[in-house]
C-alpha positions in Angstrom: 122.4 73.9 42.7 122.2 70.1 41.6 122.2 69.2 45.5 119.2 71.6 46.3 117.2 70.0 43.3 117.7 66.6 44.4 116.8 67.5 47.7 113.5 69.0 46.5 112.7 65.9 44.3 113.5 63.4 47.2 110.9 65.4 49.4 108.1 65.2 46.4 108.9 61.7 45.7 107.8 60.6 49.4 104.8 62.6 49.1 103.8 61.2 45.9 104.0 57.6 47.3 102.5 58.6 50.4 99.4 59.6 48.5 99.3 57.3 45.5 99.9 54.2 47.4 96.7 54.3 49.8 94.7 55.3 46.5 96.3 52.2 44.8 95.4 49.9 47.7 91.9 51.4 47.8 91.2 50.7 44.4 92.7 47.3 44.5 90.4 46.7 47.8 87.0 47.8 45.7 88.3 46.1 42.6 88.7 42.9 44.5 85.4 43.5 46.4 83.6 44.2 43.1 85.0 41.2 41.5 84.2 38.8 44.7 80.5 40.2 44.6 79.9 40.6 40.8 77.6 37.3 40.9 77.1 37.2 44.9 74.7 39.2 47.1 76.3 42.1 48.7 77.0 42.3 52.5 74.4 43.1 54.8 71.9 41.5 53.0 69.4 39.2 55.2 66.3 37.5 53.7 63.6 36.8 56.4 66.6 36.2 59.0 68.9 34.3 56.5 72.1 35.8 56.0 72.5 36.0 52.2 75.6 37.8 52.1 78.5 36.4 49.6 75.8 33.9 48.3 75.1 33.1 44.8 71.6 33.1 43.6 71.4 29.5 43.3 72.9 29.1 46.6 70.4 31.3 48.4 67.6 29.9 46.7 68.5 26.4 48.1 69.0 27.9 51.4 65.6 29.3 51.4 64.0 26.2 50.0 65.5 24.4 52.9 64.8 26.7 55.8 61.3 27.9 55.1 58.4 25.5 56.0 55.0 26.9 56.6 51.7 25.4 58.1 48.9 24.0 56.2 46.3 26.5 57.4 46.2 29.7 59.4 43.8 30.8 62.1 41.9 34.0 61.3 39.4 35.7 63.6 37.2 38.7 63.8 34.3 39.5 66.4 35.5 36.5 68.7 34.8 33.8 65.8 37.7 32.0 64.8 38.1 30.2 61.0 40.8 28.1 59.5 42.3 29.5 56.5 43.7 26.5 54.2 46.7 28.1 52.3 46.5 25.4 49.8 43.0 26.4 48.9 43.7 30.1 48.3 46.7 29.1 45.9 49.5 30.3 48.6 53.1 29.6 48.0 56.4 31.4 48.0 58.2 32.7 44.8 61.7 31.9 45.7 63.0 33.1 42.4 61.7 36.5 42.6 62.8 36.6 46.0 66.2 35.8 45.2 66.3 38.5 42.5 65.0 41.3 44.9 67.8 40.4 47.3 70.4 40.1 44.4 69.2 43.4 43.3 70.3 45.4 46.2 73.2 47.9 45.9 73.1 47.3 42.1 72.3 50.0 39.5 72.8 50.4 35.7 74.4 53.6 36.3 78.4 53.3 37.0 78.7 55.9 39.6 75.7 55.2 41.5 76.7 51.3 41.4 80.1 52.5 42.8 78.5 54.3 45.4 76.0 51.5 46.3 78.7 48.8 46.5 80.6 51.1 49.0 77.5 51.4 51.2 76.7 47.6 51.7 79.2 46.5 54.3 78.0 49.2 56.5 74.3 48.7 56.2 71.9 45.9 57.1 68.9 45.3 54.6 66.0 42.8 55.3 64.3 41.3 52.4 60.9 39.8 52.5 59.7 36.6 50.7 57.6 37.1 47.6 54.3 35.4 47.9 51.7 34.3 45.5 48.0 34.3 46.2 45.2 33.4 44.1 42.9 36.6 44.8 39.9 35.0 43.3 40.0 32.2 46.0 40.8 34.1 48.8 37.9 36.5 47.8 35.6 33.3 47.7 36.9 32.5 51.1 36.5 36.0 52.6 32.4 36.0 51.2 31.9 32.9 53.2 33.6 34.5 56.6 31.8 37.6 55.8 28.5 35.8 55.6 28.9 34.9 59.1 30.3 38.0 60.7 29.3 41.2 58.3 26.2 43.2 59.5 24.6 44.5 56.3 23.7 48.1 56.5 20.3 49.5 55.5 20.8 52.2 52.6 18.3 55.2 52.9 15.0 54.7 50.8 11.8 56.4 50.3 8.5 54.5 50.3 5.1 55.4 49.9 2.8 53.9 52.8 -0.6 55.0 53.6 -0.6 57.6 51.3 2.2 59.4 52.3 6.0 59.5 52.2 8.4 57.8 54.3 12.2 58.5 54.3 14.2 55.9 56.1 17.6 57.7 56.8 19.4 54.0 56.9 21.6 52.3 59.4 25.2 51.7 59.5 26.9 48.2 59.1 30.1 46.6 59.1 32.2 44.1 56.9 35.6 42.5 56.5 37.9 44.6 54.4 39.2 42.4 51.7 41.9 44.8 50.4 43.2 45.4 54.1 43.1 41.7 54.7 45.2 40.7 51.7 47.7 43.2 52.5 47.9 42.0 56.2 48.4 38.7 54.9 51.2 39.6 52.7 52.7 41.2 55.3 52.7 38.4 57.8 53.3 35.6 55.6 56.3 37.4 53.5 58.1 37.6 57.0 57.1 33.8 58.0 54.8 35.0 60.5 52.0 32.3 60.8 50.5 33.5 64.2 46.6 34.2 64.4 45.3 36.7 62.0 42.6 39.3 63.0 40.5 40.4 60.1 40.3 44.1 59.7 36.7 45.4 59.7 35.4 48.5 57.7 32.5 50.6 58.9 29.7 50.9 56.3 27.6 54.0 56.9 25.1 55.0 54.2 23.3 57.0 56.5 21.8 60.4 55.6 21.4 63.5 57.6 18.3 65.3 58.8 18.6 67.7 56.1 19.3 65.3 53.2 16.4 63.3 54.5 14.1 66.5 54.3 15.2 67.2 50.5 14.7 63.4 49.5 11.2 63.7 50.9 10.5 67.0 49.2 11.6 65.6 45.9 9.7 62.1 46.5 6.4 64.2 47.1 6.7 66.0 43.7 6.5 62.3 42.2 3.2 61.3 44.2 0.6 60.3 41.9 2.8 60.4 38.7 3.7 57.4 36.5 6.4 56.7 33.8 5.4 54.4 31.3 8.6 52.3 29.4 7.6 50.7 26.3 9.0 48.9 23.5 6.7 46.9 21.0 4.2 45.2 23.0 6.2 45.4 26.3 5.0 48.0 28.8 6.5 48.6 31.9 4.5 51.1 34.2 6.9 53.0 36.9 4.8 54.3 40.1 5.7 56.2 43.4 7.7 53.2 45.1 9.3 52.5 41.8 10.4 56.3 41.0 11.5 56.8 44.6 13.8 53.8 44.4 15.7 55.6 41.7 16.2 58.9 43.6 19.8 59.4 45.2 20.0 61.4 48.4 23.3 62.7 47.8 23.0 63.6 43.8 20.1 63.5 41.4 19.6 59.9 40.6 21.0 56.8 41.7 23.0 55.3 38.8 23.8 52.0 40.6 19.9 51.3 40.9 19.2 52.6 37.3 21.5 50.0 35.9 20.2 47.3 38.2 16.8 48.0 37.0 17.9 48.0 33.4 19.3 44.7 33.7 16.9 43.2 35.9 13.5 44.5 34.7 14.0 46.4 31.3 16.7 44.3 29.5 14.9 41.0 30.7 11.8 42.0 29.0 13.1 43.5 26.1 16.3 41.9 25.0 16.0 39.0 22.3 18.3 37.1 20.2 17.7 37.5 16.2 15.0 35.5 15.0 15.0 33.8 11.6 11.8 33.4 9.6 10.0 30.1 9.4 6.8 29.5 7.1 4.9 26.6 6.3 1.7 26.4 4.2 -0.7 23.6 4.2 -4.2 23.1 2.9 -4.9 26.9 2.6 -3.6 27.7 6.0 -0.3 28.8 7.4 0.3 26.4 10.4 3.9 27.4 11.3 4.9 30.8 10.9 7.9 32.9 12.6 8.4 36.1 11.4 11.9 37.3 10.9 12.9 39.8 13.9 16.0 42.0 14.5 18.0 40.9 17.5 17.3 43.8 20.3 19.4 45.0 23.0 18.7 47.9 25.3 21.2 50.9 24.7 22.2 50.8 28.6 23.8 54.4 28.3 21.2 56.1 26.3 18.3 54.5 28.3 20.0 55.6 31.6 20.3 59.4 29.8 16.6 59.4 28.7 15.3 57.9 32.0 17.3 60.6 34.0 15.5 63.2 31.5 12.1 61.8 32.2 12.4 61.7 35.9 13.4 65.1 36.1 10.7 66.1 33.8 8.1 64.4 36.3 10.0 65.7 39.3 9.9 69.3 38.1 6.5 69.7 36.2 2.9 69.2 36.8 2.3 66.6 34.4 1.1 63.2 35.7 2.4 60.9 33.4 5.1 60.5 31.0 6.3 57.7 28.2 9.6 56.6 27.3 10.4 54.5 24.3 13.3 52.4 25.4 16.0 53.1 23.1 17.6 49.8 21.8 20.6 48.6 19.4 19.6 45.8 16.8 21.0 43.1 14.8 19.5 41.5 11.7 18.4 37.8 11.2 20.1 35.5 8.6 16.9 34.6 7.2 14.2 36.9 6.4 10.5 36.5 6.4 10.6 37.5 2.4 13.0 34.6 1.8 10.7 31.8 3.2 7.6 32.4 1.1 6.3 33.5 -2.4 2.7 34.9 -1.0 4.1 38.4 -0.7 4.3 37.9 3.0 7.3 40.1 3.8 6.9 42.5 6.6 4.6 43.6 9.6 1.9 45.8 8.3 0.2 46.8 11.8 -0.6 45.2 15.2 -3.2 45.5 17.7 -3.1 45.0 21.6 -5.8 44.7 24.2 -5.5 43.5 27.8 -8.2 41.7 29.9 -7.4 42.4 33.6 -10.0 40.9 35.8 -11.5 38.4 33.3 -12.9 35.2 34.9 -11.0 32.0 34.1 -13.7 30.9 31.4 -13.5 34.2 29.8 -9.6 33.8 29.5 -10.2 30.5 28.1 -12.3 31.6 25.5 -10.2 34.6 24.4 -7.0 32.3 23.8 -9.6 29.2 22.2 -11.0 32.1 19.8 -7.6 33.7 19.0 -6.5 30.2 18.1 -8.8 29.9 15.3 -7.4 33.1 13.2 -3.8 32.4 13.8 -2.5 31.6 10.4 -5.4 32.8 8.4 -4.5 34.1 5.0 -6.4 36.5 2.9 -5.8 36.9 -0.9 -5.6 40.1 -2.6 -8.8 41.5 -2.9 -10.4 39.4 -0.7 -12.1 39.9 2.6 -11.7 38.4 6.0 -15.0 37.5 8.0 -14.2 37.1 11.7 -17.1 34.9 11.9 -16.2 32.6 9.0 -12.7 32.5 10.5 -13.8 31.7 14.1 -16.7 29.5 13.1 -19.5 28.3 15.6 -19.1 29.7 19.0 -20.5 27.2 21.5 -19.8 24.4 24.1 -19.9 22.2 21.3 -16.9 23.8 19.8 -14.9 23.8 23.2 -15.9 27.3 24.7 -16.9 27.7 28.1 -19.3 29.9 29.9 -18.6 33.5 30.5 -20.6 36.8 30.6 -22.0 38.1 27.2 -24.3 41.0 26.6 -27.5 39.5 25.2 -31.0 40.9 25.2 -30.0 44.3 26.8 -28.3 42.2 29.9 -25.1 40.9 30.8 -25.4 37.1 31.2 -23.4 33.8 31.3 -23.2 32.5 27.8 -21.1 30.4 25.5 -18.1 32.0 24.2 -18.0 35.1 26.5 -14.7 36.8 25.8 -15.0 36.3 21.8 -15.3 40.1 21.6 -11.9 40.6 23.1 -10.5 38.9 20.3 -12.7 40.8 17.3 -11.7 44.0 19.3 -8.0 43.4 19.0 -8.1 42.4 15.4 -10.0 45.6 14.8 -7.0 47.7 16.3 -4.6 45.8 13.9 -6.6 46.1 10.8 -6.8 50.0 11.7 -3.0 50.3 12.3 -2.3 48.4 9.1 -4.5 50.6 7.1 -6.6 48.0 6.0 -10.4 48.9 4.9 -13.0 48.1 7.5 -16.0 46.9 5.5 -18.1 46.1 8.6 -17.9 46.8 12.4 -20.4 47.4 15.1 -19.8 48.9 18.8 -21.0 47.4 21.8 -24.2 48.3 23.5 -22.2 50.1 26.6 -18.8 50.8 27.4 -17.3 47.5 28.6 -14.2 48.0 30.9 -11.9 45.4 29.3 -11.7 47.5 26.2 -10.6 50.5 27.8 -7.6 49.2 30.1 -5.1 50.2 27.2 -7.4 52.3 25.0 -9.2 55.3 24.7 -13.2 54.5 24.6 -14.7 53.5 20.7 -12.1 51.3 19.7 -13.9 48.3 20.1 -15.8 45.6 17.9 -18.7 43.4 18.9 -19.6 40.0 16.9 -22.4 38.1 17.3 -23.2 35.3 14.4 -24.9 35.2 12.3 -25.9 39.0 12.6 -23.0 40.8 13.7 -19.7 40.5 12.0 -16.2 42.4 11.7 -15.2 42.4 8.1 -11.7 43.5 6.9 -10.8 43.9 3.2 -7.4 43.1 1.9 -6.7 45.7 -0.9 -2.8 45.5 -0.5 -0.9 43.8 -3.5 0.0 40.6 -1.7 -1.6 38.1 0.6 -2.0 39.2 4.5 -1.5 36.7 7.0 -3.0 37.2 10.5 -1.1 36.1 13.5 -1.9 35.9 17.0 0.1 35.9 20.5 -1.9 35.3 23.4 -0.1 35.9 26.9 -2.7 34.8 29.6 0.2 35.4 32.3 0.3 38.9 31.2 -3.5 39.2 30.5 -2.6 40.7 27.0 -3.8 39.2 23.3 -1.8 40.6 20.5 -2.8 40.7 16.9 -0.1 41.0 14.0 -0.9 41.4 10.3 1.8 40.8 7.7 1.9 41.1 4.1 3.6 43.6 1.6 3.6 47.4 2.4 3.0 49.5 -0.5 3.8 52.6 1.1 0.4 53.5 2.9 0.1 55.3 6.1 -2.8 54.9 8.5 -4.0 57.9 10.7 -6.5 57.4 13.6 -7.7 60.8 15.3 -8.0 60.8 19.2 -11.8 59.6 19.9 -14.1 62.5 20.9 -16.5 61.7 23.7 -19.8 63.8 23.8 -23.4 63.2 25.0 -22.3 61.7 28.5 -25.1 60.5 30.4 -24.9 58.9 33.9 -26.1 55.3 34.3 -29.6 54.4 35.8 -30.3 54.3 39.5 -29.2 50.5 40.7 -31.7 48.2 40.1 -32.4 45.3 42.8 -34.6 42.0 42.1 -35.9 40.0 44.8 -34.8 36.3 44.3 -36.5 33.5 46.5 -33.5 31.1 45.3 -31.1 33.4 47.3 -31.3 33.4 51.4 -32.6 36.7 52.8 -30.1 39.2 53.3 -27.7 38.0 50.6 -26.9 40.4 47.7 -25.5 39.3 44.4 -24.6 41.6 41.6 -25.3 40.4 38.2 -24.7 43.3 36.2 -22.4 46.7 36.2 -23.1 50.1 35.7 -21.5 52.1 32.9 -21.8 55.7 31.5 -23.5 56.3 28.2 -21.7 58.3 25.6 -21.3 59.1 22.0 -17.6 58.4 20.8 -16.2 59.4 17.4 -13.1 59.0 15.6 -11.9 59.5 12.0 -9.8 56.9 10.1 -7.8 57.7 7.3 -5.3 55.9 5.1 -2.8 57.8 2.8 -0.4 56.5 0.1 2.0 59.0 -1.8 0.2 61.9 -0.6 -3.3 60.7 -1.6 -6.2 59.5 0.5 -6.9 55.9 -0.7 -9.4 55.3 2.0 -11.2 57.1 4.8 -13.9 56.3 7.2 -15.8 58.1 10.3 -16.5 55.5 13.3 -19.2 56.3 15.7 -20.2 54.5 18.8 -23.5 55.0 20.7 -23.2 53.6 24.2 -26.0 53.4 26.2 -25.9 54.0 30.0 -26.1 50.9 31.5 -27.8 49.9 34.8 -26.4 48.0 37.5 -28.3 44.9 38.7 -28.5 43.2 41.9 -30.4 40.0 43.2 -31.9 40.3 46.5 -32.4 37.3 48.6 -35.8 36.6 50.2 -35.9 32.9 50.5 -35.2 31.1 53.7 -31.9 31.0 55.6 -30.2 27.7 55.7 
């Protein structure tokens, strides 16, 4: 029995040894391998062709710095045009530290089992690591913009124009340009492999063209906007969009073009509407305010809300029969640090009302006179209970007081006379007083309808003056002084009056003027003039339709009417007059 037992034991001993010894040797080999490569790069790792196996990170970094040399510039080309790309100017360089860390991280894992398996794989594989590069993208883009300006073909985007009373749709033309993203990727790929050969710049096709069906739908939409206008308004700023302006906002693929709306908002609307907060300034001297700046909130167009409301108005015009629509530009405000009330003790606190008129088509002398007369009223203070007389405030109107010759109505005719255009000023002040809710003690309409006063207003809202017989008088029945301010904008052919004071809660209402008794102008009158050569015609007066215009003016405070008046204007029909030459020709 014992001999049999020992024979079996001896047999299993050799089995055990034959199995365990190889395992022990394998374990010792792996352990030695792991210990050796603990701080070294594993076998089979190459960095741009440089064998990194067995190196420490410091050794590899030193080797790379010695081995890698790159040129000062690369040659890039597109469309048979070559350009030098200075690597220094685009901030190019190799990041050896990150490159070494990338090589060192191969076959390593925080998971023990995975780390063991990765270690076993390394002697039997070859892994190539590229260099990590740094490029200043902003400088590269600047360089590419220069290249683009010489090789790009600008696309023509689809557009709609209004030509010779018809809608014309241009379907667009394709273009091409260099592809910055593809170029950056290509540069990184070549430079990371130490490839400094010529680089062909990838081009991308830019094709904004639309199909015949899309062009047809776009034309149909544009035709619905013919003869329509959209008025954008904020305070005294008014922007009128007509056919060509509206067409630009249409999008051939969707409802409206968001990019074009944003560009229009920033370049047109915000440029005219936005302003910084304005602190108040008030300087009083010799019974007149010689310097006044009212406090005003800072204004910024609410871009998103404006876009939404603009699209609503465009949709309304496109889908309705209405010919015009108005959008009050939505804004965000920021208060000033010094208010109007803080800079005076006369009760000049806030804007009570304003009036606006325009004078397109005025001759230079008339434009000058408007500004000159308006300056006489700028800064005028009216105490509580007192009446402002236009004629007294403006003073004598003649060439002796600086006025120029311009057309006036005199003795039933339109003739050149001193101070033509002063009635534009009285008309604008009249409108401001109405909007401020002030009593009008004296006002007279013109003899006939004058086109200047109906450019931005209904007829009947004018006021003529002619010293000493015809005046415009406005009473200050507010609790404080009122201050008159004028804003003369000859470049915009606009005059604005603002009246400041203390609000007592009054609200002015002006009914829509009612036009009746319309009568046609008389036949044109031709007057022989021997001072003109025969055959020459010179118009000296212009026709106007006669009419009776009536509107009611009411001022309420706390539910009670404190002032009311009916304004009646009887405009005569006006005859066009021409001088007809009968004299000898030169």
